[in-house]
N, C-alpha and C positions, 0 to 999 in steps of 0.2 A: 645410716649409710647415705639417707638423702639428704639434702644439704639446702643452702641458701643461694641466693645471689648476693646482692651488695646490701641490702636489708630493707630497701624501699621500694615501694609501688611505682613512684615515680621516676625513679632512676631507668625502670625498665623501657620507657617511651622512647627515649633515643635511641635505643636499641632497635626497637621495633620499626623507627621512621628508618632508621638507615639501612634495614633490610630490605624497605619497599623504595627508597630513592634510587632509580636506575633511569639512564636514558632509554627512551622508548625506541626500540631498533626495529620494529614491526611496520612502521611505515609503507605502505603499499602491500602488505603481506596478506594473506586471507583471513577472514574473520575468524576462523578456527584456529590459525596460529596465534591470534591477538588473544583468544579464549584461553589458549593453554598458558600463554604467558602472564596472564592475570592469575590463572588458576595456580601457577608456580610462584606467583609472588605471594598470594595468600598461604599457601602452604610453607611456604620458606619461614614467613612472618611466625606462623604456628609452633612449627619446628625449632626456631630459634629461643623462644620462650619456655618451650617445654626442656630444652637441653639446659638453658640456663638455670632453669629451676633445679634441675639435679646435682648442681656443683656442689660439691661439698666446701665448708667453711675455710678449709686450707688451701683450697684450689683445685683439688682434683676430681675427676669423676672415676667411677666404676659400675660396672653392670655386673650382673651374675652371671656367671661362667657354669654353662650346664654340660654335663657329659654323660655319663652313664652310671648306672648302680653299682659297678662293680667297687667305686669309690666307697660308697656307703656300706656295702657289704664287708669289704676290706677293713673298714673302720671297725664293725662290730667285731670280726675275727680277731683284729689287733687287740680289743678290749679282752675279748674272751682268753686271749692267748696270755695277757699281763696280767689278767685277775682285778680289772678297774671296770667293768661293765657296770653299770646301774639302770634301774627298770625304766627311769625317764627317758633315757639316750636310747636306750633297746627298742621302746615303743615307738618312740618318736620316728626312729629309722625303719623300721618295719612298715610302719604307715606310708612313707614315702615310697619305698622299694614295693609293697602291693599296688602302690597306684601306678606305678609305671608298668606293671604286667599287663602283656597282650591278651588277647582274649583265645589265643590258641595255648597260653600257659607260659610263652617265653618270655624273655626280654631282650630287646633289640640294643644297639650302640647308639642309634640315632633317629629320629623322629621320623615314623613312618619306613623305617628299615625293617630287615627281614630279622628273624629272631636268630640270635647268637649263643653258641654252645657255651662258652666258658663263662660268658655275663650270665647265661640261665642258672649255670651250675652254683655259682656264687653266690645271686640272689637266692636261691633255693637254700643253701647251707644257711644264708643269714637269718632267713624266717624260719627255718628250724631252731636255731638259736633264740629266736625271738618267742619261741612256743607254738608257731604253726604244725600241724599234725600232717603225715604223709598222706593221711585218707583224707585230709581238707580238698575238695574239687579243685581249687587253684594249684594245691601241691601237686595234686595226682596228675593233672594236666601237665605240668613241669616236668616231671619226672618221665611220664612216658615219650614225651618230646625227647628229652635227653637221652633215654636209652636206644631211640629211634635213630639218633645220629651217632652212636657209638659209644655212649655213655663217658664217662670220666677220662677212660683211656684215650680219647680222641680230643681232650681239651688241651688247653696250651700249657706250658711248663709251668707260668706263674700261677696258674688254678691249682695245679698239682702240688705247688710248692705250700700252697696255704693249707691245702687239705694234708699234707704230709705233717705239718706240724701238730694236728691232732691225730694221728695215726691213720687217717681215712686213705692214706697211699705210702707206699714203700720209699725211704729215701734211696735205695739200691736202684730203684726205678725211674731215678730223677736224671737228667744230664748233671755232669759232675764242672765245678767252676772252683779250683781251691784259691784259698787265700794267696799263696805264694805269687800269684799274679801280679800283686803290688808291687814286687820285686823287680819286674821286666822293665828294664829302661825304656825310654820313648822312643827310641830308634827299632825297636825289636817289633817284630809282628806280633798284633795280639796284645801288646801293653794295654793299660787302661786308659791310656788317650788317644787310642785308636778308636775307642767309643764316642759316639755323642754325648755330650754334656750330662743329657738326661738319662741316658742309658749308663754311663760311667757312675753317676751318683747312685744309680739304683743297685750295679754290678758288685762294686765294691762291699757294701753291706752284704748283699746276697753271699758272697763267698764265705763269709763269716758265718752264716745260718747255716749253709750247706756243709761247711766244715763240723760244725757243732751236731746237726741233725736231731735238735730236739723233738719230743714229743709230749704233748700236754695229753692227759688222760681226755679222750673224746667223750662229751655227754650223751653221745647217743651214736647208732650205726646209721651210714647213708647207703647201705646195699642196693636199694632201690633205685642208685644213680648208675649200676652197673650193668652191663648186657648179661653177664654172666658172675654173681657174685663169686662163684669158686675160682674164676679165673679172671681178677680184676682187670690185668694186663695182659691181654693176647702178645705172644710172641711175633715180633715183625720180621721179615726178612731185610737183611742190609742191602743198601744200596752196592753197586759196584765199586772195588775199591778204586779203581781208577778215576771215579766221579768226585768231585769236591765234596757232594754230600757223604759219600762213602769213606771218604778219608776222614773226614772230621768224624763220623760215628765211631770209627775204631780209634781215632784218638781219645774220643770220650771213654773208650774201653781202659784204654791206658791210664786215664786220669782216675778211674775208678780204681783201678788196681793200686795208683800211687796215694790214693785215699788212706788204703790200708796200710801202706808201709812208708807214709810221710813221717821224715824225722820230727821228733817231738820238739827238738830245740828251734828247729827253720820254722814248722808251724807255729811255735809260741811268738817267734819273731814275727812271723807274717801276721798273725792276729793283731799283735800290738801295733804293727804299723798300721794295719787297715782300721785300727781304732781312731789312731791319732790322725789318720787322714779324714775320718769320717768327723772327729771332733773340731779339726780345724775349719773344717765347711758348713759346719753350723752358722746358720745367720744370726743376725743380732735378734731377730724375733723368735727365734728358737727353731725355726723350721730348716729343711736342706734344701737349697735351691729354690725357692719358693714354690715348691710344687708336692703335691700329696705323696705320691709313690715312693721317692727316695726316703722320706720323711719318716713312713711305718716302718719301711726296711730297715733304717737307721737304729731307730727305737728296739728294734726285736734284736739287732745284732749287738748292740751296747749292753741291753738287759742279759743276753746271754755273756757278754764279756763281764759281768759282775757290775756293772753299774745299777745299783737300785732304784726305785723310781722316785725316790727324794733326792737323787743326785740333781743339781743345777741344770746339766744337761740334758737329762731325763725329763725335769720336770719342765723345762723349757719348750721341749720339743713337744710335750703332750698338750701344753698350752696353745701352742702354735695350732695344732688340729684343729682345736675347738674354735679357734678364728676362721677356720674355712667352712663352719658351718653356717648354712642359711636355714633359719625357722620361718617356716610358712604358716599362713593364718591357720591353716585347718591343725596345726600342731604337728606337722609332720616335719623331718629334720634331713634335709640336703646337704651333702658335702660337695664342696668344690675341688677339682683336683688342682686348681691354682688361681690366684686372683691378677685382675689384669689394670690396676691403676694407670700405670705409666703409659701402657698402649691406648688405655681409653682417653686419658687426659690429651694426648698429642692428637689424636684424632678428633676429639671434640672442639680443640683449639682450631684445628683446622678447618674443620666444619663452620664453627662460627665466623672465623675469619672471612671464608670464601661465601657466607651467606651476607655478608656485608656490616658486620658487627665492627665498629671502628677499632683500629689496631692499638690504639690505648685505654680500651674499655677498662673499668676495673676488673671486670671478670678473667678478661685475657691477660692483664697485668699478672693478678693472683694465680693465675693457671703458669705462667712462665716462671714467676718466682717459684713454684713449686717443682716443677718439672730441672729448674737449674738445681734447684737442692739436692735434688736424685741423681746428678752426674757422679758417676763411678770412678774415684780418682786412685785406686789402689790396683794391683796385678792379680788376676784372676789365673784359673786353669786355661785360659787361651793363650797367656803369656808363657806356656812350655812351647810352644811352638813360635811366637812372637817375644823373645826375652827381651830384646831392645826396645819394644814399643811401649809409648809412654800411655798410661790408660786414659779414658776420657769417654767410654761408652755408657749407655742407659740400659739398665735390665727392664722386664717386663711388669715385675712385682714391686711392691713394696718394699721388701728386703730380699736381695739377690746381688750381692756385691762380688761373689765368686764368677757369676756368667752374666755379664752384660750382654745384650745381642744386638747385632748391626741394624736388624729391620728399625727395632724400636729407636735406635740411635739416628737413623736417616730419618725417620718420622719426627723425633723430637726435634732435629734441627730444622727442619722444613716448618714446624709448628713456630718455633721461636723465630723465624725469620718473618712471619705474620705478624708478630707483635712488636709494638712501639714502646719497649720497657725503658723506664727513666733512667736506669742504671746502665748506659750504654757500653761502656767498658766493660762491665760484667758479661754480659752478653756477647759481647764478642769474643772474649777469652774462652767463656763456655763452648761456644760454636768451634772456635778454631781448634780446642782441644778434642773435640767430636769427631771434626774433618780429618785430622790427624791420624786418629785411632781408627777410623774406618779406612781411610786409604790404607793404613798398615794391615787390615784383616784381609785384603785381597787375596784370594786364593791364586796358585798357580797358572789355572787355566784362565783367568781373567774376570772369574766372577766371584760373588760374595755368595756364604752360606749363612745360617742365622747365628751359630755361636762361636765357632772354631774357623780357622784357615786349614784349608788342605784335608780335611776329617773325610777322607774318601776310600779306605782301604775296603777291598770286599771281603776281608775277612772274619768281621764280626758277625757279620749278617748269616755266615756260614754256620757258626755253632749252633750245636742241637739245643743250647741253654736259650738262645734268643730268637723266640718266636712270637714275641710280644709286640712286635711294630718294627719302625726304622729304628736302628740303632746306632746308624753312622749318620752326619752332618753335611751331605755334599752341597755345592752351591744350588742355587734355585733361582727360576726367572723371577719371581716376584720381589724378592729380597735383592738381587741385582737391580731390578728396575728401579726400586726406591731409593738405592744408593745411587745411581747413574742421576736420577732426577734431583736428588740432594746436591749433588756436586756441582751440576750444571746451574742450578739456583746460586752456589757458591762461587760461579766463575770459573769453574774447572770443567768446562764441557769438551774444551781441547786437551785437557791433560792426558798424559800416555795411558794413565791407568783407567780414566773414564773412558777414552775410546776403545780399551780393550775389553771392559766390560760391555759397550755398545754391539762391539764384532760379535761376543759371545751369545748376546740376546738374540742378535739377527740369525745366527746359525741356529738356535734353540726352537725357532718358529716351527709350529706344526705343518705339514703338507696342507691343511684345511685352512691355516692363516690363523690359529687360535696358540696361545703359550699355556704349558702346563702349571697348575697352580700347587706349588707344595703346601702352603700355610693357610688356603682358602680353597673353598669348593668352586670350581677346580680351574677348567678352562676359562670359564668366565672371569674367576678371579684374575688367573694370570694374565689374560689379554687385556684386563681393566688396569692391571698394575703397570703391563710393558709398554702399552701404547702411551701414555701420558708422560711416561720415563723419556722415553725416545724423541717425542716431539719437545720437550723441555731442554733436551740435549742437542736440539738443532736439526732433526731429520724431518724434512718437509711432508706435509700432509699427503703428498702426492707419491712420496716414497713406495715401492711395492709392496715392502711389508706392512706398511700401514694399510695401504687399501686392501691386501687380504684380511687383514684383521679386521676390518669395516664390513667386508664383506660377509664373513664367518659370522659376526655378530648379527647383522640384519637377517642371516638365513636361519638363525636358531630364535630367533625372537618369538614368542609367545601369542597366540591368537589376541589375549586379552592386553597385548603391548608391553607386557612384562617379559623380564626374563628369569630363569630359574635353572638350576642343574643338580642332580642328585647324586648323592654319594656313591652310588654304583658306578659314576663314570670312570672312578679310579681302577676299576676292576673291569669293565664293561664299554668299550669304545664307543657304543651305540648310544650310551646315556650323556656323551659329551655333549654339553652345552643345553641339555633337556631335564627339565624338572618341573615342579609348578612354580609360577613366579614369586618371588620374595623381593622385599625391598631392597635389600644389601644387595642382591645380584643384579638386581634392575639398575642399581645406582651404579655397581662397577662397569656394566655395560656401558652405560651414559656417560660417564667418565671418560672411558677412551673413545666413543663417538665424538664428544665435545671436543677433547683434546685434538681430534683427527679434522677439526673442522666442519662436523657435520650437525651444527647446530639447528638449521633449518631443514633439515632431511625428515623425511614422513616416522621414519623409525625413532628418531629422538622425540619428536613431539609426542607420539603413542607411547614412549616410555614416561616422559614427563608427566603425561596425563594419567597413566597409571598410577604413578606416585600420588598425584594430586588427589586422586579417585580415592587410594584405599587408605590415605590418612585418618586417624583417628581424631574427634573433634579435640583430644587435648593437645593435638601436634604430634603424637607417636604413630607408631607403625605396628601390627602384629605380624610376628615372624616365630612360628613355631618350629620351623624346619632349621636344621643343624648348617650353616655356611662357613664353619671354621674346621681348621684341620689341626689335629695334633699329630698322627701318624695317618698318611693317607690309607683309607678304609678302616685301618684297626683301630682308630681313636678319632672322633670327631667333636667338634664343639659348638655350642650355641652361645655365640658371642651376644649378650641381651642388648648391649648398647650397638651393636652393628645397625640394626634395625634405625636406630636415630640418627647415628652420625655420618652415615654413608649417604642416604637419601637425602640429608641436608646439604652435604657437599654437592651433591651432583644438581640438586636444585638451584643453590647458590651460584654453581658455575653457569647453569642455564641461565638465570635471570642477572648476573653480573659479568660473566664472562670470566676467563681465565684468572686465577690469582694474581695477587699483588704481593711484595715482597718488601720488606724494610731495608734491604743491603742495597748497595749501589750496584751490585750486578744483575739484580733481577731483569729478566727478559733481553740480556746483551749476551753475546757470544765471543768473549775477548779473542783476538786475534794474535794470541800467545800460545807457544806451545811448550807445557812444561814436561819434564822426563819424570821418572819415578823418584 
């Protein structure tokens, strides 16, 4: 995956020179400020060279995407279920899973986090499949911890579904979700399009699995994971029938009765429709949605519906999962939940351009070519709510034409605007399509979500089945801010839709001055996204919302000069803005401070100095902490390229000032007011 630049050592020199040529604005400043600027220049040069060296020959960048060992455990369980396990894969996966176990016997969902019950259960069972014995010390510690927290009965639904596939849990003791759900029209509550796209892709195949209720012979017992093996699922009292929880619990009982009397013809038709829906959404690379969970459940569902392993759909799906594997030097095999080349490439392009790399540099032109080739020009599930809207977005992954996302689209356009591509007409047409699609994906409240418009129903989250994280896609501050920033750069700062987005952002600011971060951890990410967006859209640095944000960022800066925030801030307000300093989170804070005009403040200088001091000799940064978010708290991500692109962007803006763009609208606020 690691790649080349343009192939010649000499061609690197102009880039390094460009990153160092800047007007010295420190005349009259203290020696300390001058030293910080010099250190920032050197760090920028090293980071530029490091990032350029990681570009693929085709023009893209991609860092490894770390999540947690449930990906690896479920991969082994899938192979066991389908009968395709092999010794090499099992041994390598087990090596990785064992290496992630904590001293107390548990597995966490993020670096430095607490042990998590469902993750620990799945890891334990996977190691049992790999041959580890219950009496082995590391296994005994895990089992004791699991029992002390309620055993399998206290785990999430998805974990118990995996166990039910092997008879380790009863299907009757799982929530019901019938495949007839596929027939509910889009206007009906709880239809599949009320779920976020990631949940929708998972729920549809799981309705098939739930209806079939398959059981493969279990190779061993896991009674040691129950608090009482004779009573593995202790009865629970239902919530009040007048509460939402109680109402949906009783609905689940009705659905269990329906499972026994469902008309065979209707059930058969639902199964066929679900199969067709699944197959229509398989991507060109064989995966589903570019993410691992829908892929494994789709393969199980289609297999239960009679698709053998040699069927082209099944074969392509299994091959796609192998491409999610990262083989470590020690022989361990780690599964990525997803791959992020479009996201990584647009962020890398922005970082390099803001660090002084020329806009016509071959590396940036090659990146722009690749990004433009990835634009999605056919409808996807988003068009259910926007049937008249012309396609034009970008997805996160190599292949995910059904689910382009608004965040990637905004950042790709911002990246393309930094590149002087020789084919100006192609660039303008590409950007115009992307802007038009983004405008059309605005939700009714004036903000933007990640994948869908107006995906805000409260019902899916209330289903007993849906306890695996966020299952809807409401608008978020970080995505909305990126869109507002992009629209302002495109000369639409006064467009009616942009102004509504700004109003929504101002209303979403927390009392302490921060903004919640949906797709990054957490308030530091949200604030680092929103402030640059608002400033680009024309809010003055003196605006009260901006000043409150600056005050908050300064108040949570660590003693070492950096910023950090632990994932526990999603659950405990005391953690907001607090955690060990990381390169990416320090950069997010600096991006906000720089946009707010705080270039010469002590907080900014200390943050820049921390980045320069913690940079490795090769121009990179270390960052074991997870600063990306899949589902707040429930699913966390360590984007391995975040530690490179965001610090470089912040250092570049510190050295060179705010970014410049290749379109005529950059830095202007047209005095026109456009309607919807």
